[in-house]
N, C-alpha and C positions, 0 to 999 in steps of 0.2 A: 605688555607694556603699552601704556597710553600717556597722554599729556594733559595736564590740567593747568589752568591759569585764571587770573582774574584780578579785579580791582574793587576796592571798597572805599568810599569817601567817609572818613571819620568825621570830617567837617562837611555837613551837607551843602555849605556855601562855597566850598573849595572849587576852584576852576580846574577842569581836567578834560582833555580830549579823549573821552572814553572810547569813541568809535575808532580813533587812530590807534589807541592803545590795544584795542581788541585785534586789529589787523596785525600789529607788530607781534603780539603775544602768540597768535595763531601761527605766524610764520616761524617763530622760534621753537614751538613745540611740534611742528609738522613732522620732524624726523621720528617722533615717538608714536606716530600712527597716521596712516593715510586712508583708512577704510571708511571713516565717517568724521564729520566735523560739526560742531554746534555751539550755541551760546544761549544764555538767558540773561536779560537785563531787568533790574528792578528799580522803581522809583518810589516816592512816598505813598502812592496809591496802589502799589503792587507791581505786577509784571508789566513792563513796558514793551518788551519784545522777547520772543522765544522762537528760535529757528534751528533746525539741524537737517543734515542731508548726508547721503552715502557718497561722499566725495572727499578728496583731499582738501587741505586748507587753501591751496592756491585757487582752485575753482570756487571754493566756498567764499573766499574774500572777494572774488570777482563779481559774484552774483547775489551775495547775501543782502539782507536788509540792514539798514543803519540802526545804531543805538539812538533812540530818541533823546532829545533835549530833556533835562529834568531827571534823567536816570541817576541813581546813586551808586549802583554796583553792577557787576556782571560776572558770570562764571563762564569759562570757555573750556572746550575739550576737543582733543583729537584722538581718534580711536584706533587701536590695533585690535581687531576682532579676534577673540579666542573662543568665545561662546555666544551664539546668537548671531544670525546673519544680519549684516548692516543694511541689506536691501529692505528689511522691515524696520521702519523708523522707530518703533517702540523699543528696539534694542540699542539705540544710539543715545548719547548724552547731549545735554543734561537730561536726566531722568526725573520724572515727576510722579509722585504719589500723594494724593490729597493736595495740600498747599505747599508741599516741600519739594524742592529741586536739589539734585545732588549731581556732582561730577566726581568720578572715582578713577584713580590710577591704581591698578593692581588686579588681583584675582582672588576671589573668595571661594572656598570649597563647601561651606555649610549653608549655602543660600536656601536650600529646601527647608532646613531647620528654621532659618530666620523668617521665612514666609509663614511657617506654622506658628511661631511665637507671635508674629504680627497679626495672625488671623486673617490673612489676605491672600488672594489668588494672584497668579502671575498675569501680566499683560503680554510680556515678551518672553524671550528665552535667556537673555543675558543675566549672568550672576549678579551684576551690580544693582539690578532692580530691587533686590532684597534690602538694600541699604535705605533708600527713601521709603520703602514699604514699612520697614521696622521703625524708622524715625516717625512716620505718620502715626503708627500705633501708639507711640509715646506721646505725640501731640505737641512737642516743644523741642526747640533746638538745644535747650539746656540738658536734654537727656543724651547728648552725643557721647559722653564718656561711657554710659551704660551700653549704648549701641556698639561702640568701637571695641569694648571688652568682649562682646559676643562674636565678633568676626574671626573666622579662621582663614588666614591667608594674608596676602599683602594688601595694604590699603593706605592711600593718602586721599582724603576727601575734602571737598568744600561743599557747604550746604547753606541754603537760604529758605526762608519761609515767606510765602507770598502775603500771608496775613500780618507778618511783622517784618516789613522790608528794611527796617533799620538795623536788623541783626545779620550776623554772618558767623558761620562756624568753619574753622579750619582744623583738621585733625590728621595725625599721622600714626598709623599702627606699625606693623612690621614691614621692613624693607623699603617700600616705595618712598622716594625722596619728596620733600616739600620745602621749598625755599620761600621765605617771607621777609618783606621789608615793611617796618612800621615807622611812620613819621607822625607828626602832630595832625596832619591833614589826610594822609593817605595810608592805605594798606594795599600792597601789591604782593601777589603770590604766584608761584609757578613750579613746575616739575624740575626746572633747571635754574641755576644761578643767573645765567645769561638772559633767560626770559624776563626776569624781574629787572635786571640791570638795563637791558635795551629799552623796555617800555618806559622806565623812569627817565633815562637820559634823553630819549628822543622826544618825549612829550611833556616832561615836567622841567627837567634841568639836570644840573650836575648832581651826582649822588651825594647825599648829606654826609658830613664828617662824623656826626655822632651816631646816627642810626645806621645799622649794618644789615646787609642781607644775610640771614642766618638759615641754616638747615634745621627745621623743627625737630626736636628730639623724638624718638619713638615713644609712644605712650603719652602723647601730649595733645590736648584740645585747647584751641584759642577761641573763645566765645566773645564776639564783639556785639555790644548793645549800645546804640546811640553814641558810637565812637569809643566807648570805654571797653577795655578788654579784661576778661577773666581767664586765667590760665588754670586748667584742670588736668589731672593725670589719670591714667587707667593702666591696668595690667594687660600688656599685649600678648596675643597668641604667638607662641614660638614653635616653629616646625621641629619635629623630632630630628635630632642630629644623628648621623651614622656613627657607629662605634669609633671609627677613625676617619679622619679627613687628611688629605694631602694638599699642602699649600706651597707653591713656589716661593721660597723665602728670599729676601734680599741677599744677594751674593756678597761675600767678602773676598777681596782681592780678585782673583780670576776664576774662582770656583763657584759653581752653582750648587746651592744647598736646597734640600727639600726637608720638610718638617712634618711628621705625622703626630697627631695629638688626639687624646680622648675628648669626650664632650665636656669634661671638667676643665678643659684648658682655659676657657674664658673666665671662669670664676677665680683663677689664680693671677689674673692680670692686674697690674697696678693702674690706678686712675690716670696717671700721667704717662703711661707707656705709649710710645709712638710706633706706628706701623706705616710701611710705605705702600702706596698704590702700585699694583702690578702693571698698570698701563702707563701712567704719567710720571710715577716716581715720587709724587708729593707725599710728605710725611704728615700724618694726622694722628690724633689720639685714637687708640684702638677701638673705643666705643663709637667713633664716627665712621669707621670703615664698614663697607657693605661687602657681604660675601656671596659669591655666585658659584654654584656647583655645575660643572659641565660633565654630564654622564658619558658623553662620547670620549672625552679625554680623561675621565676619572680624576678630575682635578677641581679643587676649589680655589677660585681666584678671589683676591681681596682688592677692592676698588674704592677710590674716593667717590663721593656722591655724583660728581660730574661724569666720571667714566662709567659708573654704574648705570647712568641713564642711557648709555649706548648699548646695553645688553639687549639682545634680540632673541626671537624664537623662530624655529624653522616651521615648515608647513605641517609637520607632524606633532607640533606642540613641544618638541624637545628644545632645551635651552642651548644656546651657543653664544660665543663671544663675538661681538661685532667685528667686521673686517678691520676697522681702524685699530681696535685694541689688539687684535691678532698681529697686525703689522708692527705695532710698537713692541710687543713682547718678542716677536720673532727677530726684530732688529736688535733688541738687547741681547738675546741669546747668541745671535750671529757675532755681535761685537765681542762677547765673552769668548766665543770659539776662536775668533781671529787672534785675540790676545793670548789664548793658550797656545795657538800655533806659533805665534811670534816668540813666545818664551822658549818654545821647544827647538827653535832654529839653531843648528850647530851641534845638537846633541849627538848626531850620527857622524859628525865629521872627525 
């Protein structure tokens, strides 16, 4: 799990405190990774600043360089290192190959294959480096749908081209969340809804009524050129599902139900069917729910994008639910247990 964020000025004359927005966004995505932090800023002439370090966002914000006046966009990243030591700066984001800079949240498993397709060698060890390498082999941001369709794993990315600083690509493959706010003058994006909301309200003003912060659908690329956006789609890689999965289902009355289903389960769902987040309880259309399998508990949890962002990994790379989510789920089960006990009072009298 990592955090990505950034701002793009659709109107190059729009007023924005990009440096202040960078500070706020890094603070909001800090919980998604403290092994390394970085950003790249672009203006009309190309890169205006590029800096990254093996430290958390608090120390990074304290000592980093400022975004220069005249910059039009920036990409930011906080890293949770799963492959490639953060002590080696080439493993940290934003990653550059050729004129392309990329920040990535997720993990890809076919990075060796992507390097072969790109005809390029590694500089570091991190899997994410294969993304800008492959993008550089295509030579244009417009090739992002082809690139994303080749990735095996989880991926939400933002990419810019130093040679074409008026462009921005945002793309979401499998799993990794990506929230975007588009107004007439600004584009803000981040790994959480709050990242976008806090940056806008603190440094621009009240959130607009018409434009909404939305979670980009999986298999979607947003390509901005001189402020105009083109939406493209691609077929996302999907992990092989186990023959059966177990999901803690929303309990009715005082009973706790579990539901086992085959991989064809998803194909039978109606578009408007709602599911509840196992952590916060919010109801969402089933296709907006994120699923996380916990091998230690042999359970698949269903989360809204905000709670899914709290998913963590232990030191051995095994997945686990964050303490906050565990607390919520444990509290719900305890409440059900107490209700059961209350209903049973007097049975033995």
